[in-house]
C-alpha positions in Angstrom: 8.4 3.1 0.2 11.1 0.7 1.3 14.1 2.9 0.4 17.8 2.3 0.5 20.6 3.9 2.6 21.0 3.7 6.3 19.6 0.6 8.0 19.8 0.0 11.7 22.0 3.0 12.1 24.8 2.2 9.7 25.5 2.5 6.0 24.9 -0.7 4.2 26.4 -1.3 0.8 23.9 -1.5 -2.1 25.6 -4.7 -3.3 24.8 -6.5 0.0 21.3 -5.0 0.0 20.4 -5.9 -3.6 19.3 -9.4 -2.8 17.0 -8.3 -0.1 15.4 -5.7 -2.3 14.9 -8.4 -4.9 13.2 -10.5 -2.3 11.0 -7.5 -1.2 9.6 -7.0 -4.7 8.9 -10.7 -5.2 7.4 -11.5 -1.8 5.9 -8.4 -0.2 3.3 -7.3 -2.8 1.4 -10.6 -2.7 1.5 -10.6 1.1 0.2 -7.0 1.1 -2.7 -8.1 -1.1 -3.5 -11.1 1.1 -3.6 -9.0 4.2 -5.7 -6.3 2.5 -8.4 -8.9 1.7 -8.0 -10.4 5.1 -8.6 -7.0 6.8 -11.6 -6.2 4.5 -13.2 -9.6 5.3 -12.7 -8.8 8.9 -13.9 -5.2 9.2 -16.6 -5.0 6.6 -19.2 -5.7 9.3 -18.6 -2.1 10.4 -19.9 -0.9 7.0 -22.6 -3.6 6.7 -23.9 -2.5 10.1 -25.0 0.8 8.7 -28.1 -1.0 7.3 -27.8 -4.6 8.6 -28.4 -3.7 12.3 -31.7 -2.1 11.4 -32.8 -4.9 9.0 -32.0 -7.6 11.6 -32.9 -5.6 14.7 -29.4 -5.8 16.2 -28.7 -3.5 19.2 -25.4 -1.8 19.8 -24.5 -4.4 22.3 -25.2 -7.2 19.9 -23.1 -5.6 17.2 -20.3 -4.8 19.6 -20.2 -8.4 21.0 -20.3 -9.9 17.5 -17.5 -7.7 16.3 -15.5 -8.8 19.3 -16.4 -12.5 19.5 -14.1 -12.9 16.4 -11.2 -12.5 18.8 -12.3 -15.1 21.3 -11.5 -17.9 18.8 -8.7 -15.9 17.0 -6.6 -15.3 20.1 -6.0 -18.8 21.5 -5.6 -20.4 18.0 -2.6 -18.3 17.0 0.2 -20.1 18.7 -0.8 -23.6 17.4 -1.6 -22.2 13.9 1.8 -20.5 13.7 3.6 -23.6 14.7 1.6 -25.6 12.0 2.6 -23.0 9.4 6.3 -23.3 10.5 6.0 -27.1 9.9 3.7 -27.1 6.8 5.2 -24.2 5.0 3.7 -20.8 4.3 2.5 -21.6 0.8 0.1 -24.5 1.5 -1.0 -23.1 4.9 -1.9 -19.7 3.6 -3.7 -21.2 0.6 -5.9 -23.3 2.9 -6.8 -20.6 5.4 -7.5 -18.0 2.7 -10.0 -20.3 1.1 -11.5 -20.9 4.5 -11.9 -17.3 5.6 -13.3 -16.3 2.2 -16.0 -18.9 2.4 -16.9 -18.1 6.0 -17.0 -14.3 5.2 -19.4 -15.0 2.4 -21.7 -17.0 4.6 -22.1 -13.9 6.9 -24.6 -12.7 4.2 -27.1 -15.3 5.4 -27.1 -14.7 9.2 -30.6 -13.9 10.6 -30.2 -14.1 14.4 -27.7 -12.8 17.0 -26.6 -16.3 17.8 -25.9 -17.1 14.1 -24.0 -13.8 13.8 -21.8 -14.7 16.8 -21.2 -18.2 15.4 -20.0 -17.0 12.0 -17.7 -14.4 13.6 -16.3 -17.1 15.9 -15.5 -19.3 12.9 -14.0 -16.4 11.0 -11.6 -15.8 13.9 -10.6 -19.5 13.9 -9.9 -19.4 10.1 -7.8 -16.2 10.2 -5.9 -17.1 13.3 -2.6 -18.2 11.7 -2.3 -15.6 9.0 -1.0 -12.5 10.8 1.6 -14.0 13.2 2.5 -16.5 10.6 3.4 -13.8 8.1 5.4 -11.8 10.7 7.4 -15.0 11.3 7.7 -15.6 7.6 9.4 -12.2 7.2 12.0 -13.3 9.7 13.0 -16.1 7.3 13.8 -13.6 4.5 15.0 -10.3 6.0 17.4 -9.2 8.7 16.3 -7.0 11.7 17.3 -3.7 10.0 14.6 -4.1 7.4 11.7 -5.4 9.5 9.9 -2.3 10.8 9.5 -0.9 7.3 8.5 -4.3 5.9 6.0 -5.0 8.6 4.7 -1.5 7.9 4.5 -2.3 4.2 2.6 -5.5 5.0 0.5 -3.6 7.6 -0.5 -0.9 5.1 -3.5 -3.1 4.6 -4.9 -2.1 8.0 -5.4 1.6 7.2 -5.8 0.9 3.5 -8.7 -1.6 4.1 -11.2 1.2 5.0 -10.0 3.2 2.0 -11.0 0.3 -0.3 -13.9 -1.1 1.7 -15.5 2.2 2.4 -16.4 3.3 -1.2 -16.9 -0.3 -2.3 -19.2 -1.0 0.6 -21.2 2.2 0.0 -21.8 1.2 -3.6 -22.8 -2.4 -2.7 -25.2 -1.2 0.0 -27.1 0.6 -2.9 -27.8 -2.8 -4.4 -30.6 -3.3 -1.8 -33.4 -5.3 -3.3 -31.4 -6.6 -6.3 -32.1 -10.4 -6.8 -34.1 -10.3 -3.5 -31.0 -9.6 -1.4 -30.3 -6.7 1.0 -27.4 -4.4 0.1 -25.4 -5.7 3.1 -25.8 -9.2 1.8 -24.3 -8.2 -1.5 -21.5 -6.6 0.5 -20.4 -9.8 2.2 -20.8 -11.9 -1.0 -18.8 -9.7 -3.3 -16.1 -8.7 -0.9 -15.4 -12.4 -0.1 -14.6 -13.3 -3.7 -11.0 -12.0 -4.0 -10.0 -14.4 -1.2 -10.4 -17.4 -3.6 -8.4 -15.7 -6.3 -5.5 -14.8 -4.0 -5.5 -18.3 -2.5 -4.7 -19.6 -6.0 -2.0 -17.0 -6.4 -0.5 -18.1 -3.1 -0.1 -21.7 -4.1 1.4 -20.6 -7.5 3.7 -17.8 -6.5 4.6 -17.7 -2.8 7.8 -19.6 -1.9 8.1 -21.1 1.5 11.6 -19.7 2.1 14.6 -18.3 0.4 16.0 -21.8 -0.1 12.9 -22.6 -2.3 12.7 -19.3 -4.1 13.0 -19.9 -7.9 13.9 -16.2 -8.5 17.1 -16.4 -6.4 20.4 -17.9 -7.7 22.3 -20.3 -5.5 24.8 -17.5 -4.6 21.9 -15.2 -3.6 20.3 -17.9 -1.5 23.6 -18.4 0.4 24.0 -14.7 0.8 20.5 -14.4 2.5 21.1 -17.4 4.7 24.5 -16.3 5.7 23.3 -12.8 6.8 20.3 -14.2 8.7 22.4 -17.0 10.3 24.9 -14.5 11.6 22.2 -12.3 13.0 20.3 -15.1 14.6 23.3 -16.7 16.3 22.6 -17.3 19.9 18.8 -16.6 19.6 17.8 -20.3 19.1 15.7 -21.4 22.1 13.0 -24.0 22.9 9.5 -22.8 22.1 8.4 -23.1 25.7 11.2 -20.9 26.8 10.0 -18.2 24.4 6.4 -18.5 25.6 7.5 -17.9 29.2 9.8 -15.0 28.3 8.6 -11.9 30.3 9.6 -9.7 27.3 7.2 -11.6 25.1 4.4 -11.3 27.6 5.0 -7.6 28.0 4.9 -7.1 24.2 1.6 -8.9 24.2 0.2 -6.6 26.9 1.4 -3.5 24.9 -0.4 -4.9 21.9 -3.5 -5.4 24.1 -3.5 -1.7 24.9 -3.0 -0.9 21.2 -5.9 -3.1 20.1 -8.4 -1.6 22.6 -8.2 1.6 20.6 -7.4 0.2 17.2 -10.4 -2.2 17.1 -12.7 0.4 18.6 -11.9 2.8 15.7 -12.1 0.1 13.0 -15.5 -1.3 14.0 -17.2 1.9 15.2 -15.8 4.7 13.1 -18.4 4.2 10.3 -21.3 4.5 12.8 -19.6 7.5 14.6 -19.4 9.3 11.3 -22.9 8.4 10.3 -24.1 9.7 13.7 -22.7 13.1 12.7 -25.5 13.3 10.2 -24.1 11.7 7.1 -25.8 9.1 4.9 -24.4 5.5 4.7 -23.1 6.4 1.2 -21.3 9.5 2.3 -19.9 7.8 5.4 -18.2 5.2 3.2 -16.2 7.9 1.6 -15.5 10.0 4.6 -13.7 7.2 6.6 -11.1 7.2 3.9 -9.5 10.4 5.3 -8.3 9.0 8.7 -7.2 5.8 6.9 -5.0 7.7 4.4 -3.5 9.9 7.2 -2.7 6.8 9.3 -1.1 5.0 6.3 1.2 7.9 5.5 2.2 8.4 9.2 2.9 4.7 9.6 5.3 4.5 6.6 7.2 7.7 7.6 7.5 6.6 11.2 8.6 3.0 10.5 11.2 4.3 8.0 12.5 6.7 10.6 12.8 3.9 13.2 14.7 1.7 10.8 17.0 4.5 9.7 17.9 5.5 13.3 17.9 1.9 14.6 15.7 3.0 17.4 12.3 1.5 18.5 11.4 2.5 22.1 11.0 6.3 21.8 9.4 6.0 18.4 6.8 3.8 20.2 6.4 6.2 23.1 5.7 9.2 20.7 3.2 7.1 18.7 1.2 6.0 21.7 1.3 9.6 23.1 -0.4 10.8 19.8 -3.0 8.0 20.3 -3.8 9.2 23.8 -4.0 12.9 22.7 -6.3 12.1 19.8 -8.7 10.0 21.8 -8.9 12.7 24.5 -9.6 15.4 21.9 -12.4 13.2 20.4 -13.8 12.3 23.9 -13.9 15.9 25.3 -15.0 17.8 22.2 -18.6 18.7 21.3 -17.5 19.7 17.8 -17.9 17.0 15.1 -14.9 18.4 13.3 -12.7 18.1 16.4 -14.1 14.6 17.1 -13.2 13.5 13.6 -9.8 15.2 13.8 -9.1 13.6 17.2 -9.9 10.1 15.9 -7.7 10.7 12.9 -4.8 11.8 15.1 -5.3 8.8 17.4 -5.3 6.3 14.5 -2.2 7.9 13.0 -0.4 7.3 16.3 -1.7 3.8 16.8 -0.9 2.6 13.3 2.6 4.1 13.5 3.3 2.1 16.6 2.3 -1.3 15.1 5.3 -2.1 12.9 7.8 -1.1 15.6 6.1 -3.3 18.2 6.1 -6.4 16.1 9.8 -5.9 15.1 10.8 -6.2 18.8 10.3 -10.0 19.4 12.5 -11.0 16.5 15.3 -9.0 18.0 15.7 -11.7 20.7 14.0 -14.8 19.1 14.5 -16.9 16.0 13.3 -20.1 14.4 10.4 -22.0 16.1 10.9 -19.8 19.2 10.1 -16.7 17.0 7.1 -18.4 15.5 5.7 -19.2 18.9 6.7 -16.0 20.6 5.3 -13.7 17.9 2.1 -15.7 17.9 1.8 -15.4 21.7 2.3 -11.6 21.5 -0.6 -11.5 19.0 -2.7 -13.9 21.1 -2.4 -11.8 24.2 -2.8 -8.5 22.5 -5.6 -9.4 20.1 -8.0 -9.9 23.0 -8.1 -6.1 23.2 -9.9 -6.4 19.9 -12.7 -8.0 21.7 -12.7 -5.6 24.6 -12.6 -2.4 22.6 -15.7 -2.9 20.4 -17.7 -4.5 23.2 -16.9 -1.8 25.7 -17.8 0.9 23.2 -21.1 -0.8 22.5 -22.1 -1.2 26.1 -21.1 2.4 27.0 -22.9 3.7 23.9 -26.1 2.0 25.2 -25.5 3.3 28.8 -24.6 6.9 27.9 -26.1 7.5 24.5 -22.8 8.7 23.1 -19.3 7.7 22.3 -17.2 9.9 24.7 -16.9 7.3 27.5 -15.8 4.6 25.1 -13.1 7.0 23.7 -11.7 7.6 27.1 -11.4 3.8 27.6 -9.5 3.7 24.3 -7.2 6.5 25.6 -6.5 4.4 28.7 -5.5 1.5 26.6 -2.9 3.6 24.9 -1.7 4.9 28.3 -1.3 1.3 29.4 0.7 0.6 26.3 3.0 3.6 26.7 3.8 2.8 30.3 4.6 -0.8 29.4 6.9 0.3 26.6 9.0 2.3 29.0 9.1 -0.6 31.5 10.2 -3.0 28.7 12.9 -0.5 27.7 14.3 -0.5 31.2 14.2 -4.3 31.4 16.0 -4.7 28.1 18.6 -2.1 29.0 19.4 -4.0 32.3 19.7 -7.3 30.5 22.0 -5.7 27.9 24.2 -4.3 30.6 24.3 -7.6 32.4 25.4 -9.4 29.2 28.1 -6.8 28.6 29.4 -7.1 32.2 29.5 -10.9 31.9 31.3 -10.8 28.6 34.0 -8.4 30.0 34.4 -10.4 33.2 
């Protein structure tokens, strides 16, 4: 999955790479598991809705707003949460927030009204806010730029993998309806929240804050990691405020916004779209595995290609183009097979774009500036996670179908693609200016 060989466009000796591969195998698996549980606890409302909406009388607008309200608290909390992680250390911070989001996710089983549903989703967003941007920053403390797209992809495997795990598991849990006087969707929230507590304990025991504190590295290996990162980060140290005002950071956030309109729309509505094709809640939980697996494979292949060629921009352009094409196929087709195929293609493209997008800020930021800048990218972009599900819900009520919502998702990817090209031109001009200044 992570591979050896050409990184960033040049051959790198296995001797120099060995310490980073050692770090990969000791750090990345736990992070992957944490993010998998994080994603399951975030998206399982999509599977619960297959029966919960009817039991509680929730309309499509209520569900869409509740799915999106998570991001209202999540977005503005990311910058301060990431800076707290940078000060506190990843181990203690992730331990605390994992316990918090697991508890809140379990409490979703006891919502009864739309207002209660909105409140619990708001609190869940607050609890999860520091995890994703904090981990992206955490990776910059361990690995040079040439590794980051594939490692962000390895970490982000949890996004397409979460439905693969949550789909069948949720289908089985929904069949517990009536057991111990609880609805099946209540069992779903209670059971799927449990792993968060176990992984919180694993974090405090096994996750080192940085290479300097890693017990599995020798002193020589620690110095090797720090020397490589120090050389790469030279000249990137900046005040946090400067990073937050950097136009490149803001544009990356807007690209992520376009991504999230489509991504969150698929994540939260795909189970109901598939069920609307005539499948039972049980069958739906298994069918949604197929787009997820396709997206997972595409993301790993595409991020490895980007790292091997040392190229980000045109890989991003192609990925967003696939997203646009997939959404348009799904929106304009009357065939359930083509709708399903189109959404699969769209998700393959979107998921492939994600690791590349989040490897860009660390190419020009480091230290606290990177922590703040990455968090701002996520804060701006994640608001698309509110817009996508909510717009889909409203348009579903207005039109009776999903086509209009899918066109909006396609427009989100169009926006992202155009901004990627604009960012590429801006970065090329800046690089040319630096070269001219150095040669003057």
